[in-house]
Chimera marker file (.cmm) of the C-alpha trace (Angstrom):
<marker_set name="trace">
<marker id="1" x="-14.266" y="-7.431" z="4.787" r="1" g="1" b="0" radius="0.5"/>
<marker id="2" x="-12.409" y="-5.447" z="2.156" r="1" g="1" b="0" radius="0.5"/>
<marker id="3" x="-13.444" y="-2.345" z="0.261" r="1" g="1" b="0" radius="0.5"/>
<marker id="4" x="-11.499" y="-1.093" z="-2.747" r="1" g="1" b="0" radius="0.5"/>
<marker id="5" x="-12.049" y="1.962" z="-4.905" r="1" g="1" b="0" radius="0.5"/>
<marker id="6" x="-10.288" y="3.780" z="-7.713" r="1" g="1" b="0" radius="0.5"/>
<marker id="7" x="-10.290" y="7.565" z="-8.037" r="1" g="1" b="0" radius="0.5"/>
<marker id="8" x="-9.158" y="8.675" z="-11.505" r="1" g="1" b="0" radius="0.5"/>
<marker id="9" x="-8.364" y="12.325" z="-12.216" r="1" g="1" b="0" radius="0.5"/>
<marker id="10" x="-9.870" y="13.733" z="-15.403" r="1" g="1" b="0" radius="0.5"/>
<marker id="11" x="-10.048" y="17.173" z="-17.030" r="1" g="1" b="0" radius="0.5"/>
<marker id="12" x="-13.443" y="17.639" z="-15.368" r="1" g="1" b="0" radius="0.5"/>
<marker id="13" x="-12.447" y="16.479" z="-11.871" r="1" g="1" b="0" radius="0.5"/>
<marker id="14" x="-12.408" y="12.951" z="-10.488" r="1" g="1" b="0" radius="0.5"/>
<marker id="15" x="-14.199" y="9.769" z="-11.463" r="1" g="1" b="0" radius="0.5"/>
<marker id="16" x="-14.712" y="7.103" z="-8.826" r="1" g="1" b="0" radius="0.5"/>
<marker id="17" x="-15.373" y="3.406" z="-9.161" r="1" g="1" b="0" radius="0.5"/>
<marker id="18" x="-15.399" y="0.529" z="-6.768" r="1" g="1" b="0" radius="0.5"/>
<marker id="19" x="-13.261" y="-2.323" z="-7.908" r="1" g="1" b="0" radius="0.5"/>
<marker id="20" x="-12.939" y="-6.043" z="-7.463" r="1" g="1" b="0" radius="0.5"/>
<marker id="21" x="-9.554" y="-7.356" z="-6.428" r="1" g="1" b="0" radius="0.5"/>
<marker id="22" x="-10.214" y="-11.004" z="-7.320" r="1" g="1" b="0" radius="0.5"/>
<marker id="23" x="-7.521" y="-11.087" z="-10.028" r="1" g="1" b="0" radius="0.5"/>
<marker id="24" x="-5.002" y="-8.931" z="-8.153" r="1" g="1" b="0" radius="0.5"/>
<marker id="25" x="-2.049" y="-10.947" z="-6.871" r="1" g="1" b="0" radius="0.5"/>
<marker id="26" x="0.771" y="-8.396" z="-6.997" r="1" g="1" b="0" radius="0.5"/>
<marker id="27" x="1.315" y="-4.669" z="-6.766" r="1" g="1" b="0" radius="0.5"/>
<marker id="28" x="1.941" y="-4.723" z="-10.517" r="1" g="1" b="0" radius="0.5"/>
<marker id="29" x="-1.536" y="-6.211" z="-11.046" r="1" g="1" b="0" radius="0.5"/>
<marker id="30" x="-3.033" y="-3.458" z="-8.903" r="1" g="1" b="0" radius="0.5"/>
<marker id="31" x="-1.086" y="-0.755" z="-10.754" r="1" g="1" b="0" radius="0.5"/>
<marker id="32" x="-2.247" y="-2.189" z="-14.091" r="1" g="1" b="0" radius="0.5"/>
<marker id="33" x="-5.851" y="-2.128" z="-12.844" r="1" g="1" b="0" radius="0.5"/>
<marker id="34" x="-5.396" y="1.525" z="-11.881" r="1" g="1" b="0" radius="0.5"/>
<marker id="35" x="-3.849" y="2.373" z="-15.259" r="1" g="1" b="0" radius="0.5"/>
<marker id="36" x="-6.877" y="0.853" z="-16.999" r="1" g="1" b="0" radius="0.5"/>
<marker id="37" x="-9.064" y="3.340" z="-15.102" r="1" g="1" b="0" radius="0.5"/>
<marker id="38" x="-6.798" y="6.281" z="-15.952" r="1" g="1" b="0" radius="0.5"/>
<marker id="39" x="-7.863" y="8.977" z="-18.384" r="1" g="1" b="0" radius="0.5"/>
<marker id="40" x="-4.980" y="10.126" z="-20.615" r="1" g="1" b="0" radius="0.5"/>
<marker id="41" x="-2.362" y="8.606" z="-18.260" r="1" g="1" b="0" radius="0.5"/>
<marker id="42" x="-3.432" y="10.989" z="-15.501" r="1" g="1" b="0" radius="0.5"/>
<marker id="43" x="-3.282" y="10.223" z="-11.772" r="1" g="1" b="0" radius="0.5"/>
<marker id="44" x="-5.233" y="7.339" z="-10.289" r="1" g="1" b="0" radius="0.5"/>
<marker id="45" x="-5.517" y="6.784" z="-6.563" r="1" g="1" b="0" radius="0.5"/>
<marker id="46" x="-6.387" y="3.242" z="-5.544" r="1" g="1" b="0" radius="0.5"/>
<marker id="47" x="-7.674" y="2.687" z="-2.039" r="1" g="1" b="0" radius="0.5"/>
<marker id="48" x="-7.995" y="-0.596" z="-0.152" r="1" g="1" b="0" radius="0.5"/>
<marker id="49" x="-9.245" y="-1.016" z="3.381" r="1" g="1" b="0" radius="0.5"/>
<marker id="50" x="-9.898" y="-3.887" z="5.669" r="1" g="1" b="0" radius="0.5"/>
<marker id="51" x="-12.617" y="-2.736" z="8.044" r="1" g="1" b="0" radius="0.5"/>
<marker id="52" x="-11.165" y="-1.273" z="11.193" r="1" g="1" b="0" radius="0.5"/>
<marker id="53" x="-7.720" y="-2.834" z="10.737" r="1" g="1" b="0" radius="0.5"/>
<marker id="54" x="-5.799" y="-0.919" z="8.060" r="1" g="1" b="0" radius="0.5"/>
<marker id="55" x="-6.011" y="0.993" z="4.804" r="1" g="1" b="0" radius="0.5"/>
<marker id="56" x="-3.664" y="1.359" z="1.875" r="1" g="1" b="0" radius="0.5"/>
<marker id="57" x="-3.327" y="4.100" z="-0.715" r="1" g="1" b="0" radius="0.5"/>
<marker id="58" x="-1.647" y="3.409" z="-4.032" r="1" g="1" b="0" radius="0.5"/>
<marker id="59" x="-0.949" y="6.261" z="-6.417" r="1" g="1" b="0" radius="0.5"/>
<marker id="60" x="-0.287" y="5.594" z="-10.082" r="1" g="1" b="0" radius="0.5"/>
<marker id="61" x="0.825" y="8.388" z="-12.417" r="1" g="1" b="0" radius="0.5"/>
<marker id="62" x="1.029" y="7.136" z="-15.994" r="1" g="1" b="0" radius="0.5"/>
<marker id="63" x="3.778" y="4.566" z="-16.392" r="1" g="1" b="0" radius="0.5"/>
<marker id="64" x="5.676" y="5.685" z="-13.264" r="1" g="1" b="0" radius="0.5"/>
<marker id="65" x="6.198" y="3.157" z="-10.501" r="1" g="1" b="0" radius="0.5"/>
<marker id="66" x="3.280" y="3.097" z="-8.071" r="1" g="1" b="0" radius="0.5"/>
<marker id="67" x="3.688" y="4.945" z="-4.782" r="1" g="1" b="0" radius="0.5"/>
<marker id="68" x="2.293" y="3.158" z="-1.746" r="1" g="1" b="0" radius="0.5"/>
<marker id="69" x="1.252" y="4.006" z="1.811" r="1" g="1" b="0" radius="0.5"/>
<marker id="70" x="-0.151" y="1.556" z="4.364" r="1" g="1" b="0" radius="0.5"/>
<marker id="71" x="-1.677" y="2.830" z="7.615" r="1" g="1" b="0" radius="0.5"/>
<marker id="72" x="-0.770" y="-0.164" z="9.790" r="1" g="1" b="0" radius="0.5"/>
<marker id="73" x="1.784" y="-2.420" z="8.167" r="1" g="1" b="0" radius="0.5"/>
<marker id="74" x="1.745" y="-5.234" z="10.741" r="1" g="1" b="0" radius="0.5"/>
<marker id="75" x="-2.042" y="-5.598" z="10.473" r="1" g="1" b="0" radius="0.5"/>
<marker id="76" x="-1.949" y="-5.329" z="6.690" r="1" g="1" b="0" radius="0.5"/>
<marker id="77" x="0.740" y="-8.011" z="6.411" r="1" g="1" b="0" radius="0.5"/>
<marker id="78" x="-1.681" y="-10.499" z="7.980" r="1" g="1" b="0" radius="0.5"/>
<marker id="79" x="-4.158" y="-10.083" z="5.111" r="1" g="1" b="0" radius="0.5"/>
<marker id="80" x="-3.772" y="-11.149" z="1.515" r="1" g="1" b="0" radius="0.5"/>
<marker id="81" x="-4.216" y="-7.729" z="-0.112" r="1" g="1" b="0" radius="0.5"/>
<marker id="82" x="-2.254" y="-5.952" z="2.581" r="1" g="1" b="0" radius="0.5"/>
<marker id="83" x="0.601" y="-8.425" z="2.282" r="1" g="1" b="0" radius="0.5"/>
<marker id="84" x="1.085" y="-7.619" z="-1.390" r="1" g="1" b="0" radius="0.5"/>
<marker id="85" x="1.604" y="-3.965" z="-0.390" r="1" g="1" b="0" radius="0.5"/>
<marker id="86" x="3.817" y="-4.549" z="2.639" r="1" g="1" b="0" radius="0.5"/>
<marker id="87" x="5.913" y="-7.179" z="0.851" r="1" g="1" b="0" radius="0.5"/>
<marker id="88" x="6.613" y="-4.664" z="-1.914" r="1" g="1" b="0" radius="0.5"/>
<marker id="89" x="7.473" y="-1.901" z="0.558" r="1" g="1" b="0" radius="0.5"/>
<marker id="90" x="9.756" y="-4.150" z="2.590" r="1" g="1" b="0" radius="0.5"/>
<marker id="91" x="11.369" y="-5.671" z="-0.483" r="1" g="1" b="0" radius="0.5"/>
<marker id="92" x="10.299" y="-9.191" z="0.399" r="1" g="1" b="0" radius="0.5"/>
<marker id="93" x="10.862" y="-11.651" z="-2.398" r="1" g="1" b="0" radius="0.5"/>
<marker id="94" x="8.570" y="-14.660" z="-2.641" r="1" g="1" b="0" radius="0.5"/>
<marker id="95" x="10.983" y="-16.197" z="-5.140" r="1" g="1" b="0" radius="0.5"/>
<marker id="96" x="13.908" y="-16.095" z="-2.706" r="1" g="1" b="0" radius="0.5"/>
<marker id="97" x="15.953" y="-19.241" z="-2.303" r="1" g="1" b="0" radius="0.5"/>
<marker id="98" x="14.568" y="-21.831" z="0.052" r="1" g="1" b="0" radius="0.5"/>
<marker id="99" x="15.950" y="-21.511" z="3.591" r="1" g="1" b="0" radius="0.5"/>
<marker id="100" x="17.468" y="-24.978" z="3.279" r="1" g="1" b="0" radius="0.5"/>
<marker id="101" x="19.675" y="-23.688" z="0.459" r="1" g="1" b="0" radius="0.5"/>
<marker id="102" x="21.434" y="-21.345" z="2.903" r="1" g="1" b="0" radius="0.5"/>
<marker id="103" x="22.318" y="-24.111" z="5.364" r="1" g="1" b="0" radius="0.5"/>
<marker id="104" x="25.770" y="-25.645" z="5.543" r="1" g="1" b="0" radius="0.5"/>
<marker id="105" x="26.042" y="-29.399" z="5.783" r="1" g="1" b="0" radius="0.5"/>
<marker id="106" x="26.452" y="-29.100" z="9.556" r="1" g="1" b="0" radius="0.5"/>
<marker id="107" x="23.004" y="-27.440" z="9.735" r="1" g="1" b="0" radius="0.5"/>
<marker id="108" x="24.182" y="-23.897" z="10.469" r="1" g="1" b="0" radius="0.5"/>
<marker id="109" x="23.334" y="-20.883" z="8.362" r="1" g="1" b="0" radius="0.5"/>
<marker id="110" x="25.924" y="-19.179" z="6.179" r="1" g="1" b="0" radius="0.5"/>
<marker id="111" x="27.423" y="-16.012" z="7.597" r="1" g="1" b="0" radius="0.5"/>
<marker id="112" x="27.473" y="-14.494" z="11.041" r="1" g="1" b="0" radius="0.5"/>
<marker id="113" x="24.346" y="-14.374" z="13.185" r="1" g="1" b="0" radius="0.5"/>
<marker id="114" x="22.522" y="-11.059" z="13.254" r="1" g="1" b="0" radius="0.5"/>
<marker id="115" x="23.434" y="-8.891" z="16.228" r="1" g="1" b="0" radius="0.5"/>
<marker id="116" x="20.767" y="-8.117" z="18.808" r="1" g="1" b="0" radius="0.5"/>
<marker id="117" x="18.879" y="-4.955" z="17.786" r="1" g="1" b="0" radius="0.5"/>
<marker id="118" x="19.350" y="-1.863" z="19.896" r="1" g="1" b="0" radius="0.5"/>
<marker id="119" x="16.448" y="0.423" z="20.780" r="1" g="1" b="0" radius="0.5"/>
<marker id="120" x="16.946" y="2.514" z="17.624" r="1" g="1" b="0" radius="0.5"/>
<marker id="121" x="16.458" y="-0.575" z="15.438" r="1" g="1" b="0" radius="0.5"/>
<marker id="122" x="13.149" y="-1.622" z="16.986" r="1" g="1" b="0" radius="0.5"/>
<marker id="123" x="11.103" y="0.707" z="14.782" r="1" g="1" b="0" radius="0.5"/>
<marker id="124" x="13.045" y="-0.085" z="11.626" r="1" g="1" b="0" radius="0.5"/>
<marker id="125" x="11.719" y="-2.868" z="9.415" r="1" g="1" b="0" radius="0.5"/>
<marker id="126" x="14.231" y="-5.688" z="9.084" r="1" g="1" b="0" radius="0.5"/>
<marker id="127" x="12.950" y="-6.794" z="5.687" r="1" g="1" b="0" radius="0.5"/>
<marker id="128" x="10.799" y="-9.549" z="7.123" r="1" g="1" b="0" radius="0.5"/>
<marker id="129" x="8.782" y="-7.954" z="9.894" r="1" g="1" b="0" radius="0.5"/>
<marker id="130" x="6.451" y="-5.073" z="9.110" r="1" g="1" b="0" radius="0.5"/>
<marker id="131" x="6.392" y="-2.260" z="11.668" r="1" g="1" b="0" radius="0.5"/>
<marker id="132" x="3.348" y="-1.916" z="13.932" r="1" g="1" b="0" radius="0.5"/>
<marker id="133" x="2.477" y="1.447" z="12.363" r="1" g="1" b="0" radius="0.5"/>
<marker id="134" x="2.488" y="3.258" z="9.028" r="1" g="1" b="0" radius="0.5"/>
<marker id="135" x="4.760" y="2.247" z="6.186" r="1" g="1" b="0" radius="0.5"/>
<marker id="136" x="5.456" y="3.763" z="2.795" r="1" g="1" b="0" radius="0.5"/>
<marker id="137" x="5.375" y="7.129" z="1.072" r="1" g="1" b="0" radius="0.5"/>
<marker id="138" x="3.606" y="9.599" z="3.381" r="1" g="1" b="0" radius="0.5"/>
<marker id="139" x="3.926" y="12.325" z="0.729" r="1" g="1" b="0" radius="0.5"/>
<marker id="140" x="2.122" y="10.505" z="-2.090" r="1" g="1" b="0" radius="0.5"/>
<marker id="141" x="-0.966" y="12.755" z="-1.817" r="1" g="1" b="0" radius="0.5"/>
<marker id="142" x="0.694" y="16.037" z="-0.777" r="1" g="1" b="0" radius="0.5"/>
<marker id="143" x="0.173" y="17.755" z="-4.136" r="1" g="1" b="0" radius="0.5"/>
<marker id="144" x="-3.482" y="16.633" z="-4.022" r="1" g="1" b="0" radius="0.5"/>
<marker id="145" x="-4.154" y="18.311" z="-0.663" r="1" g="1" b="0" radius="0.5"/>
<marker id="146" x="-3.419" y="15.538" z="1.829" r="1" g="1" b="0" radius="0.5"/>
<marker id="147" x="-0.101" y="16.263" z="3.531" r="1" g="1" b="0" radius="0.5"/>
<marker id="148" x="1.970" y="13.742" z="5.472" r="1" g="1" b="0" radius="0.5"/>
<marker id="149" x="0.623" y="14.879" z="8.835" r="1" g="1" b="0" radius="0.5"/>
<marker id="150" x="-2.961" y="14.544" z="7.612" r="1" g="1" b="0" radius="0.5"/>
<marker id="151" x="-2.348" y="11.114" z="6.087" r="1" g="1" b="0" radius="0.5"/>
<marker id="152" x="-0.767" y="9.816" z="9.287" r="1" g="1" b="0" radius="0.5"/>
<marker id="153" x="-3.766" y="10.980" z="11.325" r="1" g="1" b="0" radius="0.5"/>
<marker id="154" x="-6.340" y="9.209" z="9.143" r="1" g="1" b="0" radius="0.5"/>
<marker id="155" x="-7.878" y="6.152" z="10.717" r="1" g="1" b="0" radius="0.5"/>
<marker id="156" x="-11.464" y="5.072" z="10.246" r="1" g="1" b="0" radius="0.5"/>
<marker id="157" x="-13.213" y="6.156" z="7.075" r="1" g="1" b="0" radius="0.5"/>
<marker id="158" x="-9.956" y="7.423" z="5.588" r="1" g="1" b="0" radius="0.5"/>
<marker id="159" x="-11.318" y="7.210" z="2.034" r="1" g="1" b="0" radius="0.5"/>
<marker id="160" x="-14.057" y="9.739" z="2.774" r="1" g="1" b="0" radius="0.5"/>
<marker id="161" x="-11.502" y="12.156" z="4.207" r="1" g="1" b="0" radius="0.5"/>
<marker id="162" x="-9.194" y="11.681" z="1.225" r="1" g="1" b="0" radius="0.5"/>
<marker id="163" x="-12.131" y="12.203" z="-1.162" r="1" g="1" b="0" radius="0.5"/>
<marker id="164" x="-13.038" y="15.425" z="0.677" r="1" g="1" b="0" radius="0.5"/>
<marker id="165" x="-9.507" y="16.718" z="0.172" r="1" g="1" b="0" radius="0.5"/>
<marker id="166" x="-9.631" y="15.787" z="-3.512" r="1" g="1" b="0" radius="0.5"/>
<marker id="167" x="-13.050" y="17.397" z="-3.886" r="1" g="1" b="0" radius="0.5"/>
<marker id="168" x="-14.783" y="14.231" z="-5.054" r="1" g="1" b="0" radius="0.5"/>
<marker id="169" x="-16.928" y="13.131" z="-2.114" r="1" g="1" b="0" radius="0.5"/>
<marker id="170" x="-20.137" y="13.134" z="-4.159" r="1" g="1" b="0" radius="0.5"/>
<marker id="171" x="-18.562" y="11.037" z="-6.899" r="1" g="1" b="0" radius="0.5"/>
<marker id="172" x="-17.257" y="8.546" z="-4.345" r="1" g="1" b="0" radius="0.5"/>
<marker id="173" x="-20.580" y="8.255" z="-2.521" r="1" g="1" b="0" radius="0.5"/>
<marker id="174" x="-22.238" y="7.361" z="-5.819" r="1" g="1" b="0" radius="0.5"/>
<marker id="175" x="-20.195" y="4.145" z="-6.025" r="1" g="1" b="0" radius="0.5"/>
<marker id="176" x="-20.335" y="3.153" z="-2.348" r="1" g="1" b="0" radius="0.5"/>
<link id1="1" id2="2" r="1" g="1" b="0" radius="0.2"/>
<link id1="2" id2="3" r="1" g="1" b="0" radius="0.2"/>
<link id1="3" id2="4" r="1" g="1" b="0" radius="0.2"/>
<link id1="4" id2="5" r="1" g="1" b="0" radius="0.2"/>
<link id1="5" id2="6" r="1" g="1" b="0" radius="0.2"/>
<link id1="6" id2="7" r="1" g="1" b="0" radius="0.2"/>
<link id1="7" id2="8" r="1" g="1" b="0" radius="0.2"/>
<link id1="8" id2="9" r="1" g="1" b="0" radius="0.2"/>
<link id1="9" id2="10" r="1" g="1" b="0" radius="0.2"/>
<link id1="10" id2="11" r="1" g="1" b="0" radius="0.2"/>
<link id1="11" id2="12" r="1" g="1" b="0" radius="0.2"/>
<link id1="12" id2="13" r="1" g="1" b="0" radius="0.2"/>
<link id1="13" id2="14" r="1" g="1" b="0" radius="0.2"/>
<link id1="14" id2="15" r="1" g="1" b="0" radius="0.2"/>
<link id1="15" id2="16" r="1" g="1" b="0" radius="0.2"/>
<link id1="16" id2="17" r="1" g="1" b="0" radius="0.2"/>
<link id1="17" id2="18" r="1" g="1" b="0" radius="0.2"/>
<link id1="18" id2="19" r="1" g="1" b="0" radius="0.2"/>
<link id1="19" id2="20" r="1" g="1" b="0" radius="0.2"/>
<link id1="20" id2="21" r="1" g="1" b="0" radius="0.2"/>
<link id1="21" id2="22" r="1" g="1" b="0" radius="0.2"/>
<link id1="22" id2="23" r="1" g="1" b="0" radius="0.2"/>
<link id1="23" id2="24" r="1" g="1" b="0" radius="0.2"/>
<link id1="24" id2="25" r="1" g="1" b="0" radius="0.2"/>
<link id1="25" id2="26" r="1" g="1" b="0" radius="0.2"/>
<link id1="26" id2="27" r="1" g="1" b="0" radius="0.2"/>
<link id1="27" id2="28" r="1" g="1" b="0" radius="0.2"/>
<link id1="28" id2="29" r="1" g="1" b="0" radius="0.2"/>
<link id1="29" id2="30" r="1" g="1" b="0" radius="0.2"/>
<link id1="30" id2="31" r="1" g="1" b="0" radius="0.2"/>
<link id1="31" id2="32" r="1" g="1" b="0" radius="0.2"/>
<link id1="32" id2="33" r="1" g="1" b="0" radius="0.2"/>
<link id1="33" id2="34" r="1" g="1" b="0" radius="0.2"/>
<link id1="34" id2="35" r="1" g="1" b="0" radius="0.2"/>
<link id1="35" id2="36" r="1" g="1" b="0" radius="0.2"/>
<link id1="36" id2="37" r="1" g="1" b="0" radius="0.2"/>
<link id1="37" id2="38" r="1" g="1" b="0" radius="0.2"/>
<link id1="38" id2="39" r="1" g="1" b="0" radius="0.2"/>
<link id1="39" id2="40" r="1" g="1" b="0" radius="0.2"/>
<link id1="40" id2="41" r="1" g="1" b="0" radius="0.2"/>
<link id1="41" id2="42" r="1" g="1" b="0" radius="0.2"/>
<link id1="42" id2="43" r="1" g="1" b="0" radius="0.2"/>
<link id1="43" id2="44" r="1" g="1" b="0" radius="0.2"/>
<link id1="44" id2="45" r="1" g="1" b="0" radius="0.2"/>
<link id1="45" id2="46" r="1" g="1" b="0" radius="0.2"/>
<link id1="46" id2="47" r="1" g="1" b="0" radius="0.2"/>
<link id1="47" id2="48" r="1" g="1" b="0" radius="0.2"/>
<link id1="48" id2="49" r="1" g="1" b="0" radius="0.2"/>
<link id1="49" id2="50" r="1" g="1" b="0" radius="0.2"/>
<link id1="50" id2="51" r="1" g="1" b="0" radius="0.2"/>
<link id1="51" id2="52" r="1" g="1" b="0" radius="0.2"/>
<link id1="52" id2="53" r="1" g="1" b="0" radius="0.2"/>
<link id1="53" id2="54" r="1" g="1" b="0" radius="0.2"/>
<link id1="54" id2="55" r="1" g="1" b="0" radius="0.2"/>
<link id1="55" id2="56" r="1" g="1" b="0" radius="0.2"/>
<link id1="56" id2="57" r="1" g="1" b="0" radius="0.2"/>
<link id1="57" id2="58" r="1" g="1" b="0" radius="0.2"/>
<link id1="58" id2="59" r="1" g="1" b="0" radius="0.2"/>
<link id1="59" id2="60" r="1" g="1" b="0" radius="0.2"/>
<link id1="60" id2="61" r="1" g="1" b="0" radius="0.2"/>
<link id1="61" id2="62" r="1" g="1" b="0" radius="0.2"/>
<link id1="62" id2="63" r="1" g="1" b="0" radius="0.2"/>
<link id1="63" id2="64" r="1" g="1" b="0" radius="0.2"/>
<link id1="64" id2="65" r="1" g="1" b="0" radius="0.2"/>
<link id1="65" id2="66" r="1" g="1" b="0" radius="0.2"/>
<link id1="66" id2="67" r="1" g="1" b="0" radius="0.2"/>
<link id1="67" id2="68" r="1" g="1" b="0" radius="0.2"/>
<link id1="68" id2="69" r="1" g="1" b="0" radius="0.2"/>
<link id1="69" id2="70" r="1" g="1" b="0" radius="0.2"/>
<link id1="70" id2="71" r="1" g="1" b="0" radius="0.2"/>
<link id1="71" id2="72" r="1" g="1" b="0" radius="0.2"/>
<link id1="72" id2="73" r="1" g="1" b="0" radius="0.2"/>
<link id1="73" id2="74" r="1" g="1" b="0" radius="0.2"/>
<link id1="74" id2="75" r="1" g="1" b="0" radius="0.2"/>
<link id1="75" id2="76" r="1" g="1" b="0" radius="0.2"/>
<link id1="76" id2="77" r="1" g="1" b="0" radius="0.2"/>
<link id1="77" id2="78" r="1" g="1" b="0" radius="0.2"/>
<link id1="78" id2="79" r="1" g="1" b="0" radius="0.2"/>
<link id1="79" id2="80" r="1" g="1" b="0" radius="0.2"/>
<link id1="80" id2="81" r="1" g="1" b="0" radius="0.2"/>
<link id1="81" id2="82" r="1" g="1" b="0" radius="0.2"/>
<link id1="82" id2="83" r="1" g="1" b="0" radius="0.2"/>
<link id1="83" id2="84" r="1" g="1" b="0" radius="0.2"/>
<link id1="84" id2="85" r="1" g="1" b="0" radius="0.2"/>
<link id1="85" id2="86" r="1" g="1" b="0" radius="0.2"/>
<link id1="86" id2="87" r="1" g="1" b="0" radius="0.2"/>
<link id1="87" id2="88" r="1" g="1" b="0" radius="0.2"/>
<link id1="88" id2="89" r="1" g="1" b="0" radius="0.2"/>
<link id1="89" id2="90" r="1" g="1" b="0" radius="0.2"/>
<link id1="90" id2="91" r="1" g="1" b="0" radius="0.2"/>
<link id1="91" id2="92" r="1" g="1" b="0" radius="0.2"/>
<link id1="92" id2="93" r="1" g="1" b="0" radius="0.2"/>
<link id1="93" id2="94" r="1" g="1" b="0" radius="0.2"/>
<link id1="94" id2="95" r="1" g="1" b="0" radius="0.2"/>
<link id1="95" id2="96" r="1" g="1" b="0" radius="0.2"/>
<link id1="96" id2="97" r="1" g="1" b="0" radius="0.2"/>
<link id1="97" id2="98" r="1" g="1" b="0" radius="0.2"/>
<link id1="98" id2="99" r="1" g="1" b="0" radius="0.2"/>
<link id1="99" id2="100" r="1" g="1" b="0" radius="0.2"/>
<link id1="100" id2="101" r="1" g="1" b="0" radius="0.2"/>
<link id1="101" id2="102" r="1" g="1" b="0" radius="0.2"/>
<link id1="102" id2="103" r="1" g="1" b="0" radius="0.2"/>
<link id1="103" id2="104" r="1" g="1" b="0" radius="0.2"/>
<link id1="104" id2="105" r="1" g="1" b="0" radius="0.2"/>
<link id1="105" id2="106" r="1" g="1" b="0" radius="0.2"/>
<link id1="106" id2="107" r="1" g="1" b="0" radius="0.2"/>
<link id1="107" id2="108" r="1" g="1" b="0" radius="0.2"/>
<link id1="108" id2="109" r="1" g="1" b="0" radius="0.2"/>
<link id1="109" id2="110" r="1" g="1" b="0" radius="0.2"/>
<link id1="110" id2="111" r="1" g="1" b="0" radius="0.2"/>
<link id1="111" id2="112" r="1" g="1" b="0" radius="0.2"/>
<link id1="112" id2="113" r="1" g="1" b="0" radius="0.2"/>
<link id1="113" id2="114" r="1" g="1" b="0" radius="0.2"/>
<link id1="114" id2="115" r="1" g="1" b="0" radius="0.2"/>
<link id1="115" id2="116" r="1" g="1" b="0" radius="0.2"/>
<link id1="116" id2="117" r="1" g="1" b="0" radius="0.2"/>
<link id1="117" id2="118" r="1" g="1" b="0" radius="0.2"/>
<link id1="118" id2="119" r="1" g="1" b="0" radius="0.2"/>
<link id1="119" id2="120" r="1" g="1" b="0" radius="0.2"/>
<link id1="120" id2="121" r="1" g="1" b="0" radius="0.2"/>
<link id1="121" id2="122" r="1" g="1" b="0" radius="0.2"/>
<link id1="122" id2="123" r="1" g="1" b="0" radius="0.2"/>
<link id1="123" id2="124" r="1" g="1" b="0" radius="0.2"/>
<link id1="124" id2="125" r="1" g="1" b="0" radius="0.2"/>
<link id1="125" id2="126" r="1" g="1" b="0" radius="0.2"/>
<link id1="126" id2="127" r="1" g="1" b="0" radius="0.2"/>
<link id1="127" id2="128" r="1" g="1" b="0" radius="0.2"/>
<link id1="128" id2="129" r="1" g="1" b="0" radius="0.2"/>
<link id1="129" id2="130" r="1" g="1" b="0" radius="0.2"/>
<link id1="130" id2="131" r="1" g="1" b="0" radius="0.2"/>
<link id1="131" id2="132" r="1" g="1" b="0" radius="0.2"/>
<link id1="132" id2="133" r="1" g="1" b="0" radius="0.2"/>
<link id1="133" id2="134" r="1" g="1" b="0" radius="0.2"/>
<link id1="134" id2="135" r="1" g="1" b="0" radius="0.2"/>
<link id1="135" id2="136" r="1" g="1" b="0" radius="0.2"/>
<link id1="136" id2="137" r="1" g="1" b="0" radius="0.2"/>
<link id1="137" id2="138" r="1" g="1" b="0" radius="0.2"/>
<link id1="138" id2="139" r="1" g="1" b="0" radius="0.2"/>
<link id1="139" id2="140" r="1" g="1" b="0" radius="0.2"/>
<link id1="140" id2="141" r="1" g="1" b="0" radius="0.2"/>
<link id1="141" id2="142" r="1" g="1" b="0" radius="0.2"/>
<link id1="142" id2="143" r="1" g="1" b="0" radius="0.2"/>
<link id1="143" id2="144" r="1" g="1" b="0" radius="0.2"/>
<link id1="144" id2="145" r="1" g="1" b="0" radius="0.2"/>
<link id1="145" id2="146" r="1" g="1" b="0" radius="0.2"/>
<link id1="146" id2="147" r="1" g="1" b="0" radius="0.2"/>
<link id1="147" id2="148" r="1" g="1" b="0" radius="0.2"/>
<link id1="148" id2="149" r="1" g="1" b="0" radius="0.2"/>
<link id1="149" id2="150" r="1" g="1" b="0" radius="0.2"/>
<link id1="150" id2="151" r="1" g="1" b="0" radius="0.2"/>
<link id1="151" id2="152" r="1" g="1" b="0" radius="0.2"/>
<link id1="152" id2="153" r="1" g="1" b="0" radius="0.2"/>
<link id1="153" id2="154" r="1" g="1" b="0" radius="0.2"/>
<link id1="154" id2="155" r="1" g="1" b="0" radius="0.2"/>
<link id1="155" id2="156" r="1" g="1" b="0" radius="0.2"/>
<link id1="156" id2="157" r="1" g="1" b="0" radius="0.2"/>
<link id1="157" id2="158" r="1" g="1" b="0" radius="0.2"/>
<link id1="158" id2="159" r="1" g="1" b="0" radius="0.2"/>
<link id1="159" id2="160" r="1" g="1" b="0" radius="0.2"/>
<link id1="160" id2="161" r="1" g="1" b="0" radius="0.2"/>
<link id1="161" id2="162" r="1" g="1" b="0" radius="0.2"/>
<link id1="162" id2="163" r="1" g="1" b="0" radius="0.2"/>
<link id1="163" id2="164" r="1" g="1" b="0" radius="0.2"/>
<link id1="164" id2="165" r="1" g="1" b="0" radius="0.2"/>
<link id1="165" id2="166" r="1" g="1" b="0" radius="0.2"/>
<link id1="166" id2="167" r="1" g="1" b="0" radius="0.2"/>
<link id1="167" id2="168" r="1" g="1" b="0" radius="0.2"/>
<link id1="168" id2="169" r="1" g="1" b="0" radius="0.2"/>
<link id1="169" id2="170" r="1" g="1" b="0" radius="0.2"/>
<link id1="170" id2="171" r="1" g="1" b="0" radius="0.2"/>
<link id1="171" id2="172" r="1" g="1" b="0" radius="0.2"/>
<link id1="172" id2="173" r="1" g="1" b="0" radius="0.2"/>
<link id1="173" id2="174" r="1" g="1" b="0" radius="0.2"/>
<link id1="174" id2="175" r="1" g="1" b="0" radius="0.2"/>
<link id1="175" id2="176" r="1" g="1" b="0" radius="0.2"/>
</marker_set>
């Protein structure tokens, strides 16, 4: 089960709203949804969670590119909404050429085979495989009171803890 909410900063504090993700297919769609909730192009924090598995935070400031953090990239990549975040962070391209296009007539792939990864490469995403932990911009909420260390420690009920740091717990609880 998914839960999604938007927290939009205003002159008077924060406004919260739950949101439906039915028409969201890309990170651009999600950023556009956040911009629609924005007041005077101010900051909007979008939050998505899949119960007990992962959460994602997307920050949109006006027309700037969205900043994204996912708590557990490998788990998120196995879900539809999480995959749109992890694919963007890893630079995956759904429109990439078909694998058959990269085969020579003898059935081998173009180029040299990838070398075996050493221990240092095991925690580095290879562009296709999300890491088993956090992925993205750990500093996206620093100026709002949630530093990188705090963000990395969040697990269950992360939205409530983020809302506490932003000072909008009451507003959030009204939409839950």
